[in-house]
C-alpha positions as CSV (number, residue, x, y, z in Angstrom):
1,X,-36.6,89.3,-56.2
2,X,-37.0,90.7,-52.8
3,X,-40.6,91.6,-52.8
4,X,-42.6,91.7,-49.5
5,X,-44.4,88.5,-49.1
6,X,-48.2,88.8,-49.7
7,X,-51.1,88.0,-47.3
8,X,-52.9,86.1,-49.8
9,X,-51.6,83.2,-51.9
10,X,-50.8,83.5,-55.5
11,X,-50.7,87.3,-55.6
12,X,-47.3,87.1,-57.1
13,X,-47.4,84.5,-59.9
14,X,-43.7,84.1,-60.4
15,X,-40.7,86.2,-59.7
16,X,-39.0,86.3,-63.1
17,X,-39.0,85.1,-66.7
18,X,-38.1,81.5,-67.0
19,X,-35.6,79.9,-69.5
20,X,-34.6,76.3,-69.9
21,X,-32.7,74.8,-72.5
22,X,-31.9,71.5,-70.9
23,X,-34.2,69.1,-68.8
24,X,-32.8,67.3,-65.6
25,X,-32.5,64.1,-67.6
26,X,-30.6,65.8,-70.4
27,X,-28.2,67.4,-67.9
28,X,-27.6,64.1,-66.2
29,X,-26.9,62.5,-69.7
30,X,-24.5,65.2,-70.6
31,X,-22.7,64.8,-67.1
32,X,-22.6,60.9,-67.6
33,X,-20.9,61.5,-71.1
34,X,-18.4,63.8,-69.4
35,X,-17.4,61.3,-66.8
36,X,-17.1,58.6,-69.7
37,X,-14.8,60.9,-71.6
38,X,-12.6,61.6,-68.8
39,X,-12.5,57.8,-67.4
40,X,-12.2,56.1,-71.0
41,X,-10.5,58.5,-73.2
42,X,-8.6,60.4,-70.5
43,X,-6.7,63.8,-71.1
44,X,-3.2,64.7,-71.5
45,X,-1.4,66.6,-68.5
46,X,1.8,68.5,-69.1
47,X,2.5,69.4,-65.7
48,X,4.7,67.4,-63.2
49,X,3.1,68.5,-60.2
50,X,-0.5,68.0,-61.5
51,X,0.6,64.5,-62.8
52,X,2.0,63.5,-59.4
53,X,-1.3,64.7,-57.5
54,X,-3.5,62.6,-60.2
55,X,-1.2,59.4,-59.6
56,X,-1.4,59.6,-56.0
57,X,-5.1,60.1,-56.2
58,X,-5.2,56.6,-57.9
59,X,-5.6,57.7,-61.6
60,X,-4.2,55.4,-64.4
61,X,-1.6,57.1,-66.4
62,X,0.4,56.4,-69.7
63,X,3.1,59.0,-69.8
64,X,1.2,62.2,-70.0
65,X,-2.1,60.6,-70.7
66,X,-4.3,60.5,-67.6
67,X,-7.5,58.5,-67.1
68,X,-9.5,60.1,-64.3
69,X,-12.0,57.9,-62.4
70,X,-15.6,59.2,-61.9
71,X,-15.3,59.1,-58.2
72,X,-12.6,61.8,-58.3
73,X,-14.8,64.1,-60.5
74,X,-17.7,63.7,-58.1
75,X,-15.5,64.2,-55.1
76,X,-14.2,67.4,-56.6
77,X,-17.5,68.7,-57.3
78,X,-18.6,68.0,-53.8
79,X,-15.6,69.6,-52.2
80,X,-15.5,72.7,-54.3
81,X,-17.5,75.7,-53.0
82,X,-21.1,76.1,-54.5
83,X,-20.8,79.7,-53.8
84,X,-18.2,82.4,-54.1
85,X,-18.4,86.1,-53.1
86,X,-16.3,88.8,-54.7
87,X,-15.5,92.2,-53.1
88,X,-14.4,95.5,-54.4
89,X,-11.2,96.9,-54.0
90,X,-12.3,98.3,-50.5
91,X,-13.2,94.8,-49.3
92,X,-16.9,95.3,-49.6
93,X,-18.5,92.1,-50.6
94,X,-20.5,92.9,-53.9
95,X,-21.1,89.9,-56.4
96,X,-22.6,86.7,-54.9
97,X,-21.8,83.9,-57.4
98,X,-24.5,81.5,-56.5
99,X,-27.7,80.2,-57.8
100,X,-29.0,82.3,-60.9
101,X,-27.3,85.6,-59.9
102,X,-26.0,87.1,-63.2
103,X,-23.1,89.7,-63.2
104,X,-21.6,91.3,-66.4
105,X,-18.3,92.8,-67.4
106,X,-15.8,93.1,-70.2
107,X,-13.6,90.4,-71.6
108,X,-9.6,90.3,-72.0
109,X,-6.9,89.8,-74.6
110,X,-8.1,91.9,-77.7
111,X,-5.0,93.1,-79.4
112,X,-6.7,95.9,-81.3
113,X,-8.9,98.8,-80.2
114,X,-11.4,101.1,-82.0
115,X,-10.1,104.6,-81.4
116,X,-12.7,106.7,-79.8
117,X,-11.8,109.9,-81.6
118,X,-11.0,108.6,-85.0
119,X,-13.0,105.3,-85.2
120,X,-9.8,103.6,-86.6
121,X,-8.7,100.1,-85.6
122,X,-5.2,100.2,-83.9
123,X,-3.0,98.5,-81.4
124,X,-4.0,98.6,-77.7
125,X,-2.2,101.1,-75.5
126,X,-2.0,101.2,-71.7
127,X,-4.3,104.2,-71.6
128,X,-7.1,102.1,-73.2
129,X,-7.2,99.8,-70.3
130,X,-7.2,102.9,-67.9
131,X,-10.3,104.2,-70.0
132,X,-12.0,100.8,-69.9
133,X,-11.6,100.7,-66.2
134,X,-13.1,104.3,-65.8
135,X,-15.9,103.5,-68.0
136,X,-16.7,100.2,-66.3
137,X,-16.5,102.1,-62.9
138,X,-19.1,104.6,-64.2
139,X,-21.7,102.1,-65.5
140,X,-24.1,100.6,-63.2
141,X,-24.9,97.8,-65.5
142,X,-21.4,96.4,-65.5
143,X,-20.4,94.7,-62.4
144,X,-16.7,93.7,-62.7
145,X,-13.8,94.7,-64.8
146,X,-11.6,93.0,-67.3
147,X,-9.0,94.9,-69.4
148,X,-10.8,94.4,-72.7
149,X,-7.3,94.4,-74.2
150,X,-3.6,93.3,-74.4
151,X,-1.4,96.3,-74.1
152,X,1.2,96.9,-76.7
153,X,3.1,99.8,-75.3
154,X,4.5,98.3,-72.1
155,X,7.2,95.5,-71.8
156,X,5.3,92.7,-73.8
157,X,5.9,89.7,-71.5
158,X,4.4,92.0,-68.6
159,X,1.4,93.4,-70.4
160,X,-0.9,91.2,-68.2
161,X,0.7,92.8,-64.9
162,X,0.4,96.2,-66.2
163,X,-3.3,95.7,-67.2
164,X,-4.2,94.8,-63.4
165,X,-2.2,97.8,-62.4
166,X,-4.3,100.1,-64.7
167,X,-7.4,98.6,-63.6
168,X,-6.8,98.8,-59.9
169,X,-5.9,102.6,-60.3
170,X,-9.2,103.3,-62.2
171,X,-12.1,101.2,-60.6
172,X,-13.1,99.9,-57.4
173,X,-15.2,97.0,-59.1
174,X,-14.0,93.5,-58.7
175,X,-11.4,92.5,-61.4
176,X,-11.3,89.3,-63.6
177,X,-7.9,89.0,-65.3
178,X,-5.6,86.6,-67.1
179,X,-1.7,86.0,-66.5
180,X,1.0,84.6,-68.9
181,X,2.7,82.5,-66.5
182,X,3.1,81.7,-62.9
183,X,5.5,84.5,-62.2
184,X,3.3,87.0,-63.6
185,X,0.4,85.5,-61.6
186,X,2.3,85.9,-58.5
187,X,2.9,89.5,-59.3
188,X,-0.6,90.2,-60.0
189,X,-1.6,88.4,-56.6
190,X,0.9,90.9,-55.0
191,X,-0.8,93.9,-56.6
192,X,-4.2,92.7,-55.4
193,X,-3.0,91.8,-51.9
194,X,-1.4,95.4,-51.6
195,X,-4.7,96.8,-52.6
196,X,-6.9,94.6,-50.1
197,X,-4.4,95.1,-47.1
198,X,-2.7,91.9,-47.0
199,X,-2.8,88.2,-48.2
200,X,-5.3,87.2,-45.5
201,X,-7.7,90.0,-46.3
202,X,-7.7,89.2,-50.0
203,X,-8.3,85.7,-49.3
204,X,-11.1,86.4,-47.0
205,X,-12.8,88.9,-49.3
206,X,-11.2,88.2,-52.8
207,X,-11.5,91.2,-55.2
208,X,-10.1,89.5,-58.3
209,X,-10.4,86.1,-60.0
210,X,-7.8,84.7,-62.5
211,X,-8.8,83.3,-65.7
212,X,-6.8,80.6,-67.1
213,X,-7.4,77.9,-69.9
214,X,-6.6,74.4,-70.9
215,X,-5.6,73.7,-74.6
216,X,-8.9,71.7,-75.8
217,X,-9.5,69.2,-76.6
218,X,-8.0,67.3,-73.7
219,X,-4.8,68.9,-73.3
220,X,-3.6,70.8,-70.2
221,X,-0.4,72.8,-70.7
222,X,2.3,73.2,-68.1
223,X,1.6,77.0,-67.8
224,X,-2.1,76.8,-67.5
225,X,-1.8,74.3,-64.6
226,X,1.0,76.1,-62.9
227,X,-1.4,79.1,-62.5
228,X,-4.3,76.8,-61.7
229,X,-2.1,75.2,-58.9
230,X,-0.9,78.6,-57.5
231,X,-4.5,79.9,-57.2
232,X,-5.5,76.8,-55.3
233,X,-2.6,77.1,-53.1
234,X,-3.4,80.7,-52.2
235,X,-7.0,79.8,-51.8
236,X,-8.1,82.6,-54.3
237,X,-10.9,82.0,-57.0
238,X,-9.8,80.8,-60.4
239,X,-11.7,80.2,-63.5
240,X,-10.9,77.2,-65.9
241,X,-12.3,78.0,-69.1
242,X,-11.7,76.0,-72.3
243,X,-12.3,77.9,-75.7
244,X,-14.2,75.1,-77.4
245,X,-15.2,75.2,-81.3
246,X,-17.6,72.7,-82.6
247,X,-16.4,71.4,-86.1
248,X,-12.9,71.9,-85.1
249,X,-11.9,71.3,-81.5
250,X,-15.2,69.7,-80.6
251,X,-17.9,67.4,-82.3
252,X,-20.3,68.8,-84.7
253,X,-23.2,69.1,-82.3
254,X,-24.4,71.3,-79.6
255,X,-24.3,68.6,-76.9
256,X,-21.0,67.5,-78.1
257,X,-19.4,70.9,-77.6
258,X,-20.9,71.1,-74.2
259,X,-19.4,67.7,-73.3
260,X,-15.9,68.7,-74.7
261,X,-16.0,71.8,-72.9
262,X,-17.2,70.2,-69.4
263,X,-14.5,67.5,-69.8
264,X,-11.7,69.8,-70.1
265,X,-13.0,72.1,-67.4
266,X,-13.8,69.1,-64.9
267,X,-10.4,67.9,-65.3
268,X,-9.0,71.0,-64.2
269,X,-11.4,71.1,-61.3
270,X,-10.0,67.7,-60.1
271,X,-6.5,68.8,-60.2
272,X,-7.4,72.0,-58.4
273,X,-9.1,70.4,-55.6
274,X,-6.4,67.6,-55.2
275,X,-4.0,70.6,-54.6
276,X,-6.2,72.2,-52.2
277,X,-9.4,70.7,-51.2
278,X,-12.1,73.4,-50.8
279,X,-10.3,76.0,-52.7
280,X,-12.7,78.5,-54.7
281,X,-13.3,77.2,-58.4
282,X,-15.5,78.6,-61.1
283,X,-16.4,76.4,-63.9
284,X,-16.5,77.9,-67.5
285,X,-15.9,77.7,-71.3
286,X,-16.4,79.8,-74.4
287,X,-18.5,77.5,-76.5
288,X,-18.6,78.4,-80.1
289,X,-18.3,76.7,-83.5
290,X,-16.1,77.3,-86.4
291,X,-17.8,78.9,-89.5
292,X,-16.7,76.3,-92.1
293,X,-16.8,79.0,-94.8
294,X,-14.6,81.5,-93.1
295,X,-12.9,79.4,-90.4
296,X,-13.6,82.0,-87.7
297,X,-15.1,81.0,-84.2
298,X,-18.6,82.4,-84.3
299,X,-18.9,85.0,-81.4
300,X,-22.7,85.5,-80.8
301,X,-23.5,85.8,-84.5
302,X,-25.6,82.3,-84.4
303,X,-28.3,81.0,-82.2
304,X,-26.1,78.1,-81.5
305,X,-23.8,80.4,-79.4
306,X,-26.6,81.1,-77.0
307,X,-27.9,77.7,-76.8
308,X,-24.6,76.0,-76.2
309,X,-23.8,78.8,-73.3
310,X,-27.2,78.4,-71.9
311,X,-26.9,74.6,-71.9
312,X,-23.4,74.6,-70.4
313,X,-24.6,77.0,-67.6
314,X,-27.4,74.7,-66.8
315,X,-25.1,71.7,-66.6
316,X,-23.0,73.8,-64.3
317,X,-26.0,74.8,-62.1
318,X,-27.0,71.1,-62.0
319,X,-23.8,69.9,-60.3
320,X,-23.8,73.1,-58.1
321,X,-20.7,75.2,-59.1
322,X,-20.5,78.9,-60.2
323,X,-20.5,79.6,-63.8
324,X,-18.5,81.9,-66.0
325,X,-20.0,82.6,-69.5
326,X,-19.9,85.0,-72.4
327,X,-22.1,87.6,-74.0
328,X,-22.1,91.1,-75.2
329,X,-19.6,90.2,-78.1
330,X,-19.8,90.3,-81.8
331,X,-18.3,89.0,-85.0
332,X,-18.9,92.5,-86.7
333,X,-15.8,94.6,-87.5
334,X,-17.5,97.8,-86.7
335,X,-20.0,99.0,-84.1
336,X,-22.9,98.6,-86.3
337,X,-26.5,97.2,-86.5
338,X,-25.0,93.5,-86.4
339,X,-23.3,94.4,-83.2
340,X,-26.6,95.6,-81.7
341,X,-28.3,92.4,-82.5
342,X,-25.4,90.0,-81.4
343,X,-25.1,92.1,-78.1
344,X,-28.8,92.2,-77.4
345,X,-29.6,88.6,-77.9
346,X,-26.5,87.2,-76.3
347,X,-26.9,89.2,-73.1
348,X,-30.6,88.4,-72.9
349,X,-29.9,84.7,-73.3
350,X,-27.1,84.7,-70.6
351,X,-29.2,86.5,-68.1
352,X,-32.0,83.9,-68.7
353,X,-29.6,81.0,-68.3
354,X,-28.5,82.4,-65.0
355,X,-24.8,82.3,-65.6
356,X,-22.9,83.9,-62.7
357,X,-20.0,85.9,-64.4
358,X,-20.8,86.9,-68.0
359,X,-17.7,88.3,-69.7
360,X,-16.9,89.8,-73.3
361,X,-19.0,92.8,-73.2
362,X,-17.5,95.2,-75.8
363,X,-15.9,92.7,-78.0
364,X,-15.9,93.0,-81.8
365,X,-14.4,91.1,-84.5
366,X,-14.6,87.7,-82.9
367,X,-12.4,88.8,-80.2
368,X,-9.8,90.7,-82.0
369,X,-10.9,94.2,-81.4
370,X,-12.6,96.1,-78.5
371,X,-14.7,99.2,-78.2
372,X,-15.4,101.7,-75.5
373,X,-18.8,102.6,-77.1
374,X,-19.4,98.9,-77.1
375,X,-19.4,98.9,-73.3
376,X,-21.7,101.7,-73.1
377,X,-24.2,100.1,-75.5
378,X,-23.8,96.9,-73.6
379,X,-24.8,98.6,-70.3
380,X,-27.9,99.8,-71.7
381,X,-28.8,96.4,-73.0
382,X,-28.1,94.9,-69.7
383,X,-30.5,97.4,-68.1
384,X,-33.1,96.7,-70.5
385,X,-32.7,92.8,-70.1
386,X,-32.6,93.0,-66.4
387,X,-35.9,94.9,-66.3
388,X,-37.5,92.1,-68.7
389,X,-36.2,89.1,-66.4
390,X,-37.9,90.7,-63.4
391,X,-41.2,89.4,-64.8
392,X,-44.4,91.2,-63.6
393,X,-45.1,91.9,-60.1
394,X,-48.6,91.1,-58.9
395,X,-50.0,92.5,-55.7
396,X,-52.5,94.9,-54.4
397,X,-50.3,97.9,-55.1
398,X,-49.7,96.8,-58.7
399,X,-53.2,95.7,-59.6
400,X,-54.5,99.3,-58.5
401,X,-58.0,98.2,-58.5
402,X,-58.8,101.0,-56.0
403,X,-57.2,103.6,-58.1
404,X,-59.0,102.4,-61.3
405,X,-62.3,102.7,-59.3
406,X,-61.4,106.2,-58.1
407,X,-60.7,107.3,-61.8
408,X,-63.6,105.7,-63.3
409,X,-64.5,105.6,-67.0
410,X,-63.1,108.4,-69.2
411,X,-60.7,109.7,-66.5
412,X,-57.0,109.8,-66.3
413,X,-54.1,108.7,-64.1
414,X,-51.7,111.6,-64.3
415,X,-52.6,113.3,-61.3
416,X,-53.0,110.2,-59.1
417,X,-50.9,109.5,-56.1
418,X,-50.4,106.0,-57.3
419,X,-48.7,107.4,-60.5
420,X,-46.3,109.7,-58.7
421,X,-45.4,106.9,-56.4
422,X,-44.8,104.3,-59.0
423,X,-44.0,105.5,-62.5
424,X,-40.2,105.6,-61.9
425,X,-40.0,101.9,-60.7
426,X,-42.8,100.5,-62.7
427,X,-41.6,101.4,-66.1
428,X,-38.0,101.2,-67.5
429,X,-36.4,104.4,-68.7
430,X,-33.5,104.6,-71.3
431,X,-30.2,106.4,-71.0
432,X,-29.6,106.6,-74.6
433,X,-32.4,105.1,-76.6
434,X,-34.3,108.2,-78.2
435,X,-38.1,108.5,-77.6
436,X,-38.5,112.0,-79.0
437,X,-41.1,113.0,-81.4
438,X,-39.8,113.3,-85.1
439,X,-40.0,117.0,-85.1
440,X,-38.1,117.4,-81.8
441,X,-35.5,114.9,-82.8
442,X,-35.1,116.9,-86.2
443,X,-34.9,120.2,-84.2
444,X,-32.3,118.7,-81.8
445,X,-29.9,117.8,-84.7
446,X,-31.0,114.4,-85.8
447,X,-28.5,112.8,-83.4
448,X,-28.3,109.1,-84.0
449,X,-27.8,106.3,-81.4
450,X,-24.1,105.9,-82.3
451,X,-23.6,109.4,-82.1
452,X,-25.1,109.4,-78.5
453,X,-23.0,106.5,-77.7
454,X,-19.9,108.3,-78.6
455,X,-20.8,111.4,-76.8
456,X,-21.8,109.5,-73.6
457,X,-18.4,107.7,-73.6
458,X,-16.4,110.9,-74.0
459,X,-18.5,112.5,-71.3
460,X,-17.8,109.5,-68.8
461,X,-14.0,109.9,-69.7
462,X,-14.0,113.5,-69.2
463,X,-16.2,113.7,-65.9
464,X,-16.1,110.5,-64.1
465,X,-13.4,110.1,-61.3
466,X,-13.2,106.7,-59.7
467,X,-12.3,106.5,-55.9
468,X,-8.6,107.6,-55.8
469,X,-5.9,105.3,-54.4
470,X,-3.9,106.2,-51.4
471,X,-0.4,107.7,-52.5
472,X,1.4,105.1,-50.3
473,X,-0.6,102.3,-52.2
474,X,0.4,103.7,-55.6
475,X,4.1,103.7,-54.6
476,X,3.8,100.1,-53.5
477,X,2.1,99.3,-56.9
478,X,5.1,100.9,-58.6
479,X,7.6,99.0,-56.5
480,X,5.7,95.6,-57.4
481,X,5.9,96.6,-61.3
482,X,9.7,97.6,-61.0
483,X,10.5,94.2,-59.5
484,X,8.7,92.4,-62.3
485,X,10.5,94.5,-64.8
486,X,13.8,93.7,-63.1
487,X,12.9,90.0,-63.3
488,X,12.3,89.9,-66.9
489,X,15.2,92.2,-67.7
């Protein structure tokens, strides 16, 4: 909080609501367990360049299996930056990934979309990603953009590249994205370099982050490490984020899931820093559990999801790296009351945990479907939560003793200057939550929250215009896409 310093001590008791899942001792024990896993059990690395780097650094190997000494993990943690700043498309530095600064955005990869007009679940179209970027651009609670989708109506092996082009054309906010392979990764970097004004400009003020994953538990595919190494070479930020499921790809315990996720992530960190010491790296992981009755991985439909993500965030903060986490997602198949519960509690928990980049706002169906209305609802929940975690300001202005004395017993504060000066900032105002009296609500058509969500989403798409791209830049984007299309035939 950037409140003015008080002349008297203890006028502000604390600046925010506090939340702690793990003690310092517990963080140390989990970190020690991670070091033990990497040193004793090791990990499989299916990438020649990464294997060579690890061998040269002194790792013991047995074919693809690599045993990583604790000293290399600790050295990589020390050399990786503890803070990363992300810029918008114009190069203005916006998101400071450090400390407990928390920023929210959508996720990627959903193959299905809930149609805004019909409400029917269908395959994702390129226009959906354009609409996602437009909605994100318009909503103040969403700080970065992801595609929320995997496009079906473009060249399939270039869907990731087309998603980035669609986002760049429809929002100026920082972009987090995935890539299918190193070649597509290079094409995406080329798009972002063109938007930034060159490779040096993008490196100095990065406007995008790449998201790549190992194959948990303890396996690192060639393609995943190709992208990780490429981003290290380019000195651009990368997230290495295992998708870990307790009961299935991780032990049946909350601490065991965190150990498994961190082991995979930190192995990637070592490889990344061996490639280019000091290159920007963001730790992460989607920590869930498999529901043993349905076999789905639980997306925010349990308190365990929130606890594991909060605990993992605290571990990463403990060692001093930026953290990528998950919230605003649901296992529900429709935008219903279950979604509202899961979105609200996961967003609140993520904000309290202080994770830096929090993705997957707008997810439904355990990451198989996406919703524009889900983004709009997530935005209002984020606004609500951000007000809550500010805590209560306590100083002469807010204590208002002089105002209370002036009004006296039986009076009211409606005409006081103090009220006019403070009512907008003191109390949160909703955008879509309804506070009308019943008779007014009835007279205005009994419009429900889901109806207001849909109307607001349509209003954004019809009226909001993001800052336009220069015609020359659009032409350059088209050339980059054409070269990628020619490459894949």
